N, CA, C, O and the ligand as a Tripos MOL2 file, in Angstrom:
@<TRIPOS>MOLECULE
protein
  257   255    65     0     0
PROTEIN
NO_CHARGES

@<TRIPOS>ATOM
      1 N         119.7160  138.6700  164.7530 N.3       1 MET1
      2 CA        121.1110  138.6710  164.3250 C.3       1 MET1
      3 C         121.2290  139.2750  162.9290 C.2       1 MET1
      4 O         120.5200  138.8860  162.0010 O.2       1 MET1
      5 N         122.0890  140.1770  162.8140 N.am      2 ASP2
      6 CA        122.3410  140.7640  161.5050 C.3       2 ASP2
      7 C         123.5560  140.0870  160.9070 C.2       2 ASP2
      8 O         124.6950  140.3200  161.3110 O.2       2 ASP2
      9 N         123.2750  139.2470  159.9370 N.am      3 GLU3
     10 CA        124.3920  138.4950  159.3630 C.3       3 GLU3
     11 C         124.9090  139.1060  158.0680 C.2       3 GLU3
     12 O         125.7580  138.5360  157.3820 O.2       3 GLU3
     13 N         124.3760  140.2740  157.7570 N.am      4 LYS4
     14 CA        124.8600  140.9270  156.5420 C.3       4 LYS4
     15 C         126.3320  141.2940  156.6910 C.2       4 LYS4
     16 O         126.7680  141.8510  157.6990 O.2       4 LYS4
     17 N         127.0400  140.9730  155.6930 N.am      5 LYS5
     18 CA        128.4540  141.3310  155.7010 C.3       5 LYS5
     19 C         128.7120  142.4200  154.6770 C.2       5 LYS5
     20 O         128.2430  142.3620  153.5410 O.2       5 LYS5
     21 N         129.4390  143.3710  155.0960 N.am      6 HIS6
     22 CA        129.7670  144.4310  154.1640 C.3       6 HIS6
     23 C         130.9310  143.9980  153.2810 C.2       6 HIS6
     24 O         132.0160  143.6530  153.7500 O.2       6 HIS6
     25 N         130.6600  144.0310  152.0090 N.am      7 ILE7
     26 CA        131.7380  143.7140  151.0740 C.3       7 ILE7
     27 C         132.5980  144.9590  150.9150 C.2       7 ILE7
     28 O         132.1020  146.0120  150.5160 O.2       7 ILE7
     29 N         133.8520  144.8440  151.2170 N.am      8 PRO8
     30 CA        134.7150  146.0270  151.1200 C.3       8 PRO8
     31 C         134.8020  146.5370  149.6970 C.2       8 PRO8
     32 O         135.0750  145.7790  148.7670 O.2       8 PRO8
     33 N         134.5710  147.8050  149.5400 N.am      9 LYS9
     34 CA        134.7160  148.4070  148.2230 C.3       9 LYS9
     35 C         136.1910  148.4490  147.8590 C.2       9 LYS9
     36 O         137.0480  148.6100  148.7280 O.2       9 LYS9
     37 N         136.4800  148.3060  146.5900 N.am     10 PRO10
     38 CA        137.8670  148.4670  146.1680 C.3      10 PRO10
     39 C         138.3160  149.8870  146.4610 C.2      10 PRO10
     40 O         137.7510  150.8570  145.9580 O.2      10 PRO10
     41 N         139.3200  149.9800  147.2660 N.am     11 SER11
     42 CA        139.7890  151.3000  147.6410 C.3      11 SER11
     43 C         140.4740  151.9720  146.4610 C.2      11 SER11
     44 O         141.0110  151.3240  145.5630 O.2      11 SER11
     45 N         140.4320  153.2770  146.5010 N.am     12 LYS12
     46 CA        141.1310  154.0010  145.4490 C.3      12 LYS12
     47 C         142.6200  153.7770  145.5870 C.2      12 LYS12
     48 O         143.1870  153.8740  146.6750 O.2      12 LYS12
     49 N         143.2180  153.4850  144.4990 N.am     13 GLY13
     50 CA        144.6410  153.2200  144.5240 C.3      13 GLY13
     51 C         145.0740  152.7650  143.1560 C.2      13 GLY13
     52 O         144.4440  153.0780  142.1450 O.2      13 GLY13
     53 N         146.1420  152.0350  143.1400 N.am     14 PHE14
     54 CA        146.6580  151.5810  141.8620 C.3      14 PHE14
     55 C         146.4260  150.0920  141.6910 C.2      14 PHE14
     56 O         146.5350  149.3160  142.6400 O.2      14 PHE14
     57 N         146.1120  149.7160  140.4920 N.am     15 VAL15
     58 CA        146.0080  148.3030  140.1690 C.3      15 VAL15
     59 C         146.9040  148.0240  138.9720 C.2      15 VAL15
     60 O         147.1390  148.8790  138.1180 O.2      15 VAL15
     61 N         147.3800  146.8200  138.9490 N.am     16 LYS16
     62 CA        148.1500  146.3990  137.7710 C.3      16 LYS16
     63 C         147.1900  145.6990  136.8320 C.2      16 LYS16
     64 O         146.5160  144.7440  137.2160 O.2      16 LYS16
     65 N         147.1310  146.1710  135.6140 N.am     17 VAL17
     66 CA        146.2370  145.5700  134.6410 C.3      17 VAL17
     67 C         147.0380  145.0560  133.4550 C.2      17 VAL17
     68 O         148.1630  145.4820  133.1930 O.2      17 VAL17
     69 N         146.4190  144.1370  132.7630 N.am     18 LYS18
     70 CA        147.0610  143.5810  131.5870 C.3      18 LYS18
     71 C         146.2650  143.9940  130.3570 C.2      18 LYS18
     72 O         145.0640  143.7430  130.2590 O.2      18 LYS18
     73 N         146.9430  144.6140  129.4470 N.am     19 CYS19
     74 CA        146.3050  145.0590  128.2110 C.3      19 CYS19
     75 C         145.8950  143.8500  127.3880 C.2      19 CYS19
     76 O         146.6870  142.9380  127.1500 O.2      19 CYS19
     77 N         144.6240  143.8630  126.9550 N.am     20 GLU20
     78 CA        144.1540  142.7350  126.1610 C.3      20 GLU20
     79 C         144.6400  142.8160  124.7220 C.2      20 GLU20
     80 O         144.5710  141.8450  123.9680 O.2      20 GLU20
     81 N         145.1310  143.9880  124.3620 N.am     21 GLY21
     82 CA        145.5990  144.1710  122.9970 C.3      21 GLY21
     83 C         146.9900  143.6130  122.7750 C.2      21 GLY21
     84 O         147.2460  142.9220  121.7890 O.2      21 GLY21
     85 N         147.8920  143.9200  123.7060 N.am     22 CYS22
     86 CA        149.2840  143.5420  123.4780 C.3      22 CYS22
     87 C         149.9000  142.7830  124.6440 C.2      22 CYS22
     88 O         151.0350  142.3160  124.5540 O.2      22 CYS22
     89 N         149.1540  142.6600  125.7380 N.am     23 GLY23
     90 CA        149.6700  141.9040  126.8750 C.3      23 GLY23
     91 C         150.5680  142.7130  127.7830 C.2      23 GLY23
     92 O         151.1420  142.1880  128.7370 O.2      23 GLY23
     93 N         150.6870  144.0010  127.4810 N.am     24 ASN24
     94 CA        151.5100  144.8540  128.3300 C.3      24 ASN24
     95 C         150.8770  144.9960  129.7070 C.2      24 ASN24
     96 O         149.6680  145.1970  129.8210 O.2      24 ASN24
     97 N         151.6850  144.8930  130.7430 N.am     25 GLU25
     98 CA        151.1790  145.0960  132.0920 C.3      25 GLU25
     99 C         151.5260  146.5070  132.5310 C.2      25 GLU25
    100 O         152.6560  146.9670  132.3720 O.2      25 GLU25
    101 N         150.5340  147.1800  133.0830 N.am     26 GLN26
    102 CA        150.6950  148.5880  133.4010 C.3      26 GLN26
    103 C         149.9690  148.9090  134.6880 C.2      26 GLN26
    104 O         148.8770  148.3980  134.9390 O.2      26 GLN26
    105 N         150.5700  149.7510  135.5000 N.am     27 ASN27
    106 CA        149.9120  150.1790  136.7220 C.3      27 ASN27
    107 C         149.0470  151.3970  136.4310 C.2      27 ASN27
    108 O         149.5220  152.3980  135.8940 O.2      27 ASN27
    109 N         147.7740  151.2990  136.7920 N.am     28 ILE28
    110 CA        146.8810  152.4350  136.5550 C.3      28 ILE28
    111 C         146.1400  152.7960  137.8280 C.2      28 ILE28
    112 O         145.9580  151.9620  138.7160 O.2      28 ILE28
    113 N         145.7180  154.0390  137.9060 N.am     29 PHE29
    114 CA        144.9390  154.5170  139.0350 C.3      29 PHE29
    115 C         143.4980  154.0450  138.8690 C.2      29 PHE29
    116 O         142.9480  154.1010  137.7690 O.2      29 PHE29
    117 N         142.8860  153.5810  139.9570 N.am     30 THR30
    118 CA        141.5310  153.0270  139.8610 C.3      30 THR30
    119 C         140.4740  154.1020  139.6500 C.2      30 THR30
    120 O         139.3560  153.7970  139.2320 O.2      30 THR30
    121 N         140.8090  155.3340  139.9310 N.am     31 ALA31
    122 CA        139.8500  156.4190  139.7190 C.3      31 ALA31
    123 C         140.4960  157.5130  138.8810 C.2      31 ALA31
    124 O         140.7450  158.6170  139.3670 O.2      31 ALA31
    125 N         140.7620  157.2010  137.6340 N.am     32 PRO32
    126 CA        141.4900  158.1500  136.7870 C.3      32 PRO32
    127 C         140.6360  159.3750  136.4680 C.2      32 PRO32
    128 O         139.4120  159.2850  136.3720 O.2      32 PRO32
    129 N         141.2850  160.4960  136.3090 N.am     33 ALA33
    130 CA        140.5790  161.7300  135.9600 C.3      33 ALA33
    131 C         140.3050  161.7910  134.4710 C.2      33 ALA33
    132 O         139.4630  162.5640  134.0140 O.2      33 ALA33
    133 N         141.0070  160.9860  133.7310 N.am     34 SER34
    134 CA        140.8000  160.9600  132.2850 C.3      34 SER34
    135 C         141.0670  159.5510  131.7720 C.2      34 SER34
    136 O         141.4790  158.6670  132.5230 O.2      34 SER34
    137 N         140.8310  159.3640  130.5060 N.am     35 THR35
    138 CA        141.0210  158.0470  129.9250 C.3      35 THR35
    139 C         142.4840  157.6220  130.0110 C.2      35 THR35
    140 O         143.3930  158.3940  129.7060 O.2      35 THR35
    141 N         142.6870  156.3890  130.4290 N.am     36 VAL36
    142 CA        144.0430  155.8500  130.5180 C.3      36 VAL36
    143 C         144.2350  154.8530  129.3920 C.2      36 VAL36
    144 O         143.4630  153.9060  129.2390 O.2      36 VAL36
    145 N         145.2590  155.0780  128.6200 N.am     37 LYS37
    146 CA        145.5320  154.1850  127.5010 C.3      37 LYS37
    147 C         146.8170  153.4080  127.7290 C.2      37 LYS37
    148 O         147.7090  153.8230  128.4680 O.2      37 LYS37
    149 N         146.8730  152.2640  127.0630 N.am     38 CYS38
    150 CA        148.0800  151.4540  127.0940 C.3      38 CYS38
    151 C         149.2310  152.2560  126.4870 C.2      38 CYS38
    152 O         149.0960  152.8750  125.4320 O.2      38 CYS38
    153 N         150.3460  152.2250  127.1750 N.am     39 LEU39
    154 CA        151.5010  152.9830  126.7050 C.3      39 LEU39
    155 C         152.1290  152.3590  125.4610 C.2      39 LEU39
    156 O         152.8710  153.0140  124.7290 O.2      39 LEU39
    157 N         151.8240  151.1040  125.2400 N.am     40 VAL40
    158 CA        152.4400  150.4020  124.1200 C.3      40 VAL40
    159 C         151.5870  150.4890  122.8570 C.2      40 VAL40
    160 O         152.0770  150.8810  121.7980 O.2      40 VAL40
    161 N         150.3140  150.1240  122.9700 N.am     41 CYS41
    162 CA        149.4800  150.0310  121.7660 C.3      41 CYS41
    163 C         148.3350  151.0340  121.7310 C.2      41 CYS41
    164 O         147.6520  151.1500  120.7130 O.2      41 CYS41
    165 N         148.1100  151.7630  122.8240 N.am     42 GLY42
    166 CA        147.0810  152.7880  122.8120 C.3      42 GLY42
    167 C         145.6860  152.2700  123.1120 C.2      42 GLY42
    168 O         144.7140  153.0210  123.0300 O.2      42 GLY42
    169 N         145.5780  150.9940  123.4580 N.am     43 ASN43
    170 CA        144.2920  150.4270  123.8290 C.3      43 ASN43
    171 C         143.7820  151.1020  125.1110 C.2      43 ASN43
    172 O         144.5700  151.3870  126.0130 O.2      43 ASN43
    173 N         142.4880  151.3540  125.1940 N.am     44 VAL44
    174 CA        141.9390  152.0040  126.3760 C.3      44 VAL44
    175 C         141.9050  151.0220  127.5470 C.2      44 VAL44
    176 O         141.2730  149.9680  127.4690 O.2      44 VAL44
    177 N         142.5870  151.3800  128.6210 N.am     45 LEU45
    178 CA        142.6360  150.5140  129.7940 C.3      45 LEU45
    179 C         141.5990  150.9040  130.8260 C.2      45 LEU45
    180 O         141.0610  150.0420  131.5220 O.2      45 LEU45
    181 N         141.3120  152.1900  130.9340 N.am     46 ALA46
    182 CA        140.3340  152.6500  131.9120 C.3      46 ALA46
    183 C         139.7860  153.9920  131.4750 C.2      46 ALA46
    184 O         140.4800  154.8060  130.8660 O.2      46 ALA46
    185 N         138.5200  154.2010  131.8050 N.am     47 GLU47
    186 CA        137.9020  155.4790  131.5040 C.3      47 GLU47
    187 C         137.4390  156.1180  132.8000 C.2      47 GLU47
    188 O         137.0440  155.4280  133.7390 O.2      47 GLU47
    189 N         137.4910  157.4200  132.8410 N.am     48 SER48
    190 CA        137.0330  158.1120  134.0300 C.3      48 SER48
    191 C         135.5180  158.0260  134.1150 C.2      48 SER48
    192 O         134.8260  157.9650  133.0990 O.2      48 SER48
    193 N         135.0200  158.0230  135.3350 N.am     49 SER49
    194 CA        133.5760  158.0350  135.5330 C.3      49 SER49
    195 C         133.2790  158.9490  136.7110 C.2      49 SER49
    196 O         134.1830  159.5510  137.2880 O.2      49 SER49
    197 N         132.0020  159.0440  137.0610 N.am     50 SER50
    198 CA        131.6010  159.9950  138.0950 C.3      50 SER50
    199 C         132.2580  159.6960  139.4420 C.2      50 SER50
    200 O         132.6800  160.6070  140.1540 O.2      50 SER50
    201 N         132.3360  158.4300  139.7740 N.am     51 SER51
    202 CA        132.9380  158.1030  141.0690 C.3      51 SER51
    203 C         134.2170  157.3020  140.8740 C.2      51 SER51
    204 O         135.3220  157.8440  140.8930 O.2      51 SER51
    205 N         134.0440  156.0270  140.6910 N.am     52 MET52
    206 CA        135.1990  155.1900  140.4420 C.3      52 MET52
    207 C         135.4480  155.1040  138.9500 C.2      52 MET52
    208 O         134.5260  155.2270  138.1440 O.2      52 MET52
    209 N         136.6790  154.8960  138.5970 N.am     53 GLY53
    210 CA        137.0030  154.7380  137.1920 C.3      53 GLY53
    211 C         136.4500  153.4320  136.6650 C.2      53 GLY53
    212 O         136.2000  152.4880  137.4150 O.2      53 GLY53
    213 N         136.2680  153.4000  135.3810 N.am     54 ASP54
    214 CA        135.7770  152.1940  134.7390 C.3      54 ASP54
    215 C         136.9640  151.4650  134.1300 C.2      54 ASP54
    216 O         137.4860  151.8570  133.0870 O.2      54 ASP54
    217 N         137.3730  150.4120  134.7920 N.am     55 ILE55
    218 CA        138.5490  149.6800  134.3310 C.3      55 ILE55
    219 C         138.1580  148.7520  133.1910 C.2      55 ILE55
    220 O         137.3060  147.8780  133.3520 O.2      55 ILE55
    221 N         138.7730  148.9470  132.0660 N.am     56 LYS56
    222 CA        138.4460  148.1400  130.8950 C.3      56 LYS56
    223 C         139.3090  146.8850  130.8050 C.2      56 LYS56
    224 O         138.8650  145.8350  130.3410 O.2      56 LYS56
    225 N         140.5180  147.0190  131.2480 N.am     57 ALA57
    226 CA        141.4510  145.9130  131.1060 C.3      57 ALA57
    227 C         141.3200  144.9600  132.2870 C.2      57 ALA57
    228 O         140.7400  145.2950  133.3200 O.2      57 ALA57
    229 N         141.8590  143.7960  132.1120 N.am     58 LYS58
    230 CA        141.8490  142.8300  133.2030 C.3      58 LYS58
    231 C         142.8140  143.2720  134.2840 C.2      58 LYS58
    232 O         143.9780  143.5720  134.0200 O.2      58 LYS58
    233 N         142.3080  143.3060  135.5080 N.am     59 SER59
    234 CA        143.1900  143.6760  136.5780 C.3      59 SER59
    235 C         143.9920  142.4630  137.0110 C.2      59 SER59
    236 O         143.4380  141.3840  137.2240 O.2      59 SER59
    237 N         145.2580  142.6380  137.1360 N.am     60 VAL60
    238 CA        146.1330  141.5310  137.5070 C.3      60 VAL60
    239 C         146.1980  141.4240  139.0160 C.2      60 VAL60
    240 O         146.0400  140.3440  139.5860 O.2      60 VAL60
    241 N         146.4310  142.5580  139.6530 N.am     61 LYS61
    242 CA        146.4160  142.5710  141.1030 C.3      61 LYS61
    243 C         146.2920  143.9940  141.6160 C.2      61 LYS61
    244 O         146.6230  144.9620  140.9310 O.2      61 LYS61
    245 N         145.8090  144.0850  142.8350 N.am     62 GLU62
    246 CA        145.6730  145.4000  143.4470 C.3      62 GLU62
    247 C         146.9660  145.7420  144.1650 C.2      62 GLU62
    248 O         147.5360  144.9240  144.8860 O.2      62 GLU62
    249 N         147.4040  146.9480  143.9530 N.am     63 LEU63
    250 CA        148.6480  147.3840  144.5720 C.3      63 LEU63
    251 C         148.3350  148.2050  145.7990 C.2      63 LEU63
    252 O         147.3750  148.9750  145.8140 O.2      63 LEU63
    253 N         149.1210  148.0470  146.7980 N.am     64 LYS64
    254 CA        148.8930  148.8140  148.0190 C.3      64 LYS64
    255 C         149.8200  150.0210  148.0500 C.2      64 LYS64
    256 O         149.7860  150.8010  149.0020 O.2      64 LYS64
    257 ZN        148.5120  147.3970  124.7870 Zn       65 ZN65
@<TRIPOS>BOND
     1     1     2 1
     2     2     3 1
     3     3     4 2
     4     3     5 am
     5     5     6 1
     6     6     7 1
     7     7     8 2
     8     7     9 am
     9     9    10 1
    10    10    11 1
    11    11    12 2
    12    11    13 am
    13    13    14 1
    14    14    15 1
    15    15    16 2
    16    15    17 am
    17    17    18 1
    18    18    19 1
    19    19    20 2
    20    19    21 am
    21    21    22 1
    22    22    23 1
    23    23    24 2
    24    23    25 am
    25    25    26 1
    26    26    27 1
    27    27    28 2
    28    27    29 am
    29    29    30 1
    30    30    31 1
    31    31    32 2
    32    31    33 am
    33    33    34 1
    34    34    35 1
    35    35    36 2
    36    35    37 am
    37    37    38 1
    38    38    39 1
    39    39    40 2
    40    39    41 am
    41    41    42 1
    42    42    43 1
    43    43    44 2
    44    43    45 am
    45    45    46 1
    46    46    47 1
    47    47    48 2
    48    47    49 am
    49    49    50 1
    50    50    51 1
    51    51    52 2
    52    51    53 am
    53    53    54 1
    54    54    55 1
    55    55    56 2
    56    55    57 am
    57    57    58 1
    58    58    59 1
    59    59    60 2
    60    59    61 am
    61    61    62 1
    62    62    63 1
    63    63    64 2
    64    63    65 am
    65    65    66 1
    66    66    67 1
    67    67    68 2
    68    67    69 am
    69    69    70 1
    70    70    71 1
    71    71    72 2
    72    71    73 am
    73    73    74 1
    74    74    75 1
    75    75    76 2
    76    75    77 am
    77    77    78 1
    78    78    79 1
    79    79    80 2
    80    79    81 am
    81    81    82 1
    82    82    83 1
    83    83    84 2
    84    83    85 am
    85    85    86 1
    86    86    87 1
    87    87    88 2
    88    87    89 am
    89    89    90 1
    90    90    91 1
    91    91    92 2
    92    91    93 am
    93    93    94 1
    94    94    95 1
    95    95    96 2
    96    95    97 am
    97    97    98 1
    98    98    99 1
    99    99   100 2
   100    99   101 am
   101   101   102 1
   102   102   103 1
   103   103   104 2
   104   103   105 am
   105   105   106 1
   106   106   107 1
   107   107   108 2
   108   107   109 am
   109   109   110 1
   110   110   111 1
   111   111   112 2
   112   111   113 am
   113   113   114 1
   114   114   115 1
   115   115   116 2
   116   115   117 am
   117   117   118 1
   118   118   119 1
   119   119   120 2
   120   119   121 am
   121   121   122 1
   122   122   123 1
   123   123   124 2
   124   123   125 am
   125   125   126 1
   126   126   127 1
   127   127   128 2
   128   127   129 am
   129   129   130 1
   130   130   131 1
   131   131   132 2
   132   131   133 am
   133   133   134 1
   134   134   135 1
   135   135   136 2
   136   135   137 am
   137   137   138 1
   138   138   139 1
   139   139   140 2
   140   139   141 am
   141   141   142 1
   142   142   143 1
   143   143   144 2
   144   143   145 am
   145   145   146 1
   146   146   147 1
   147   147   148 2
   148   147   149 am
   149   149   150 1
   150   150   151 1
   151   151   152 2
   152   151   153 am
   153   153   154 1
   154   154   155 1
   155   155   156 2
   156   155   157 am
   157   157   158 1
   158   158   159 1
   159   159   160 2
   160   159   161 am
   161   161   162 1
   162   162   163 1
   163   163   164 2
   164   163   165 am
   165   165   166 1
   166   166   167 1
   167   167   168 2
   168   167   169 am
   169   169   170 1
   170   170   171 1
   171   171   172 2
   172   171   173 am
   173   173   174 1
   174   174   175 1
   175   175   176 2
   176   175   177 am
   177   177   178 1
   178   178   179 1
   179   179   180 2
   180   179   181 am
   181   181   182 1
   182   182   183 1
   183   183   184 2
   184   183   185 am
   185   185   186 1
   186   186   187 1
   187   187   188 2
   188   187   189 am
   189   189   190 1
   190   190   191 1
   191   191   192 2
   192   191   193 am
   193   193   194 1
   194   194   195 1
   195   195   196 2
   196   195   197 am
   197   197   198 1
   198   198   199 1
   199   199   200 2
   200   199   201 am
   201   201   202 1
   202   202   203 1
   203   203   204 2
   204   203   205 am
   205   205   206 1
   206   206   207 1
   207   207   208 2
   208   207   209 am
   209   209   210 1
   210   210   211 1
   211   211   212 2
   212   211   213 am
   213   213   214 1
   214   214   215 1
   215   215   216 2
   216   215   217 am
   217   217   218 1
   218   218   219 1
   219   219   220 2
   220   219   221 am
   221   221   222 1
   222   222   223 1
   223   223   224 2
   224   223   225 am
   225   225   226 1
   226   226   227 1
   227   227   228 2
   228   227   229 am
   229   229   230 1
   230   230   231 1
   231   231   232 2
   232   231   233 am
   233   233   234 1
   234   234   235 1
   235   235   236 2
   236   235   237 am
   237   237   238 1
   238   238   239 1
   239   239   240 2
   240   239   241 am
   241   241   242 1
   242   242   243 1
   243   243   244 2
   244   243   245 am
   245   245   246 1
   246   246   247 1
   247   247   248 2
   248   247   249 am
   249   249   250 1
   250   250   251 1
   251   251   252 2
   252   251   253 am
   253   253   254 1
   254   254   255 1
   255   255   256 2
@<TRIPOS>SUBSTRUCTURE
     1 MET1         2 RESIDUE 1 A MET
     2 ASP2         6 RESIDUE 1 A ASP
     3 GLU3        10 RESIDUE 1 A GLU
     4 LYS4        14 RESIDUE 1 A LYS
     5 LYS5        18 RESIDUE 1 A LYS
     6 HIS6        22 RESIDUE 1 A HIS
     7 ILE7        26 RESIDUE 1 A ILE
     8 PRO8        30 RESIDUE 1 A PRO
     9 LYS9        34 RESIDUE 1 A LYS
    10 PRO10       38 RESIDUE 1 A PRO
    11 SER11       42 RESIDUE 1 A SER
    12 LYS12       46 RESIDUE 1 A LYS
    13 GLY13       50 RESIDUE 1 A GLY
    14 PHE14       54 RESIDUE 1 A PHE
    15 VAL15       58 RESIDUE 1 A VAL
    16 LYS16       62 RESIDUE 1 A LYS
    17 VAL17       66 RESIDUE 1 A VAL
    18 LYS18       70 RESIDUE 1 A LYS
    19 CYS19       74 RESIDUE 1 A CYS
    20 GLU20       78 RESIDUE 1 A GLU
    21 GLY21       82 RESIDUE 1 A GLY
    22 CYS22       86 RESIDUE 1 A CYS
    23 GLY23       90 RESIDUE 1 A GLY
    24 ASN24       94 RESIDUE 1 A ASN
    25 GLU25       98 RESIDUE 1 A GLU
    26 GLN26      102 RESIDUE 1 A GLN
    27 ASN27      106 RESIDUE 1 A ASN
    28 ILE28      110 RESIDUE 1 A ILE
    29 PHE29      114 RESIDUE 1 A PHE
    30 THR30      118 RESIDUE 1 A THR
    31 ALA31      122 RESIDUE 1 A ALA
    32 PRO32      126 RESIDUE 1 A PRO
    33 ALA33      130 RESIDUE 1 A ALA
    34 SER34      134 RESIDUE 1 A SER
    35 THR35      138 RESIDUE 1 A THR
    36 VAL36      142 RESIDUE 1 A VAL
    37 LYS37      146 RESIDUE 1 A LYS
    38 CYS38      150 RESIDUE 1 A CYS
    39 LEU39      154 RESIDUE 1 A LEU
    40 VAL40      158 RESIDUE 1 A VAL
    41 CYS41      162 RESIDUE 1 A CYS
    42 GLY42      166 RESIDUE 1 A GLY
    43 ASN43      170 RESIDUE 1 A ASN
    44 VAL44      174 RESIDUE 1 A VAL
    45 LEU45      178 RESIDUE 1 A LEU
    46 ALA46      182 RESIDUE 1 A ALA
    47 GLU47      186 RESIDUE 1 A GLU
    48 SER48      190 RESIDUE 1 A SER
    49 SER49      194 RESIDUE 1 A SER
    50 SER50      198 RESIDUE 1 A SER
    51 SER51      202 RESIDUE 1 A SER
    52 MET52      206 RESIDUE 1 A MET
    53 GLY53      210 RESIDUE 1 A GLY
    54 ASP54      214 RESIDUE 1 A ASP
    55 ILE55      218 RESIDUE 1 A ILE
    56 LYS56      222 RESIDUE 1 A LYS
    57 ALA57      226 RESIDUE 1 A ALA
    58 LYS58      230 RESIDUE 1 A LYS
    59 SER59      234 RESIDUE 1 A SER
    60 VAL60      238 RESIDUE 1 A VAL
    61 LYS61      242 RESIDUE 1 A LYS
    62 GLU62      246 RESIDUE 1 A GLU
    63 LEU63      250 RESIDUE 1 A LEU
    64 LYS64      254 RESIDUE 1 A LYS
    65 ZN65       257 GROUP 0 **** ****
């Protein structure tokens, strides 16, 4: 019996994150092509990476 379960990868899409600097909530793409900054205070929310983006801020929820 193969009981291994595949953990679903977070699909590419938008997530709502909360800026740790100012508390602003912002929707960002999970695989950004460039650095995404908070629109309010300029704090870095996510950085682009080779595959998936590197989300720096706390994700509040995944958007479909
Ligand atoms: Zn901010």
